[in-house]
Steps between C-alpha positions, in 0.01 A plus 500: 500500500313822421602780736302827512806727517761308299515465123505156338858573390613580853324197648676273248835665576457436872474124449741480202216385273515565128217747435379301198437207737241710683280499190547133414214257507563147626554238231165335423350149481151351529344496847529120520865505398577776750341289772707201395817709479449632850467146634799385297704787645397411855579132447833574333603749768434227757657218297734630225585144390152449350499449126193510278385144580496548878354847457216364285429232762493763777257722309268209424520303825543773761330801341213334310589602144487280193792626293745312282877519512518697172319795654711481815820485296399807298409699810818405684700605196320834486559549872867429453501172692706212372270207420766229493803598706472596870590861425297819452489594133422871520839533334542289186850423366618648171757277328663801333588661833816422695456282809704539817607246766340468842748660741327453835547126559714466815547878527501645852257791468572700814441871429257741331561587133708188448224331297180643356232294327199574280194311385156550344165376626140495376255723690129405482237775500119478500475605134840410360860459605839670513862397537727614783881506506706560813871547573601373844819485706569132571659545844255748657186415295462876445289579189702763313259567214189365328292574190170391344416417138200365311733306267822301530694759301841537664487880532346490847781272623763743374318788670498309831873427466582866437291607798686254722839616374421855611551384858798264485679242285528126569801280434280230341155519339302174479195428279350215302583450131194681370509725198433808714819440700723366220414792270801705396356817653466333840830312509678797347379722783660257746821439310579869446495551877721197566229287663541123465199328343366174644214298350301210643525156349192412294235329708671588831228682691713522816788687331313825569316382811480824698313693235266202456422540872443871442232417242321271746503775762380782276220288355367344821543812712388764248390415146262212580361690798448841341388393149600832341253600231713750303866536410541827699348330806731201453805726467410701809426183697831343403685816597344478845570129527866524401546783751357270768707205373824698505457708814250332732458128430739281707654200325570181689800430275645839599469431872166687501662819377348700214682509163582873521682460831710218357557670165607836642623369839315786671141575603350657187174701529213436264516750214 
């Protein structure tokens, strides 16, 4: 990310990255656990219905490790993966927060900015890991905003929401029931602008299916391939990838159009 003629502040501004993120170090674990977590992430991205028992069997039988289910359960929990229900657990429910109904069942989603969705995923790195949140338009698959964090504190989700709202406003905003998205600061931001809030049913991985597909794409096409060594390199790489995803990468489900053309209904140049 270092540029010889641009300050760190200006580089972060250009990709809407919080400047403090530039100086973050990835969250740490032992080298063995990081290796296991990377494999768990790859297996879970491929088969999100795996719980800790199947994941333990895969690590032992297919990858040659001798680990017990207690270690796998702990690592999946730390990664934010649900170990029992077929649902990512990067967002953990808080019983004190208000829950909202799922509004998308049977809804004809036929235009941009009708429904937005957001989710968090685990990002493996050679010497640690980060978390990534993205806000995406459901109809066009256009990624409106994203942010990185080395913890599951909800502040980075609120930052991503505010960045997305600079550009437009959806009628409905859909997330899971995690504490980051049920927090009063997050739901309050939506309610004060008149946006309807929709939340997935617990254990229903397909309630937010399009952003789950986004995670598979970004990991298999960028993160697993590039193996970014530092947070600035990861941030710069993701900025490049999301530009490609939005403006260059055709989607079969969009009739082989790119998300930007569908979202804006015009040919949009790469910024």
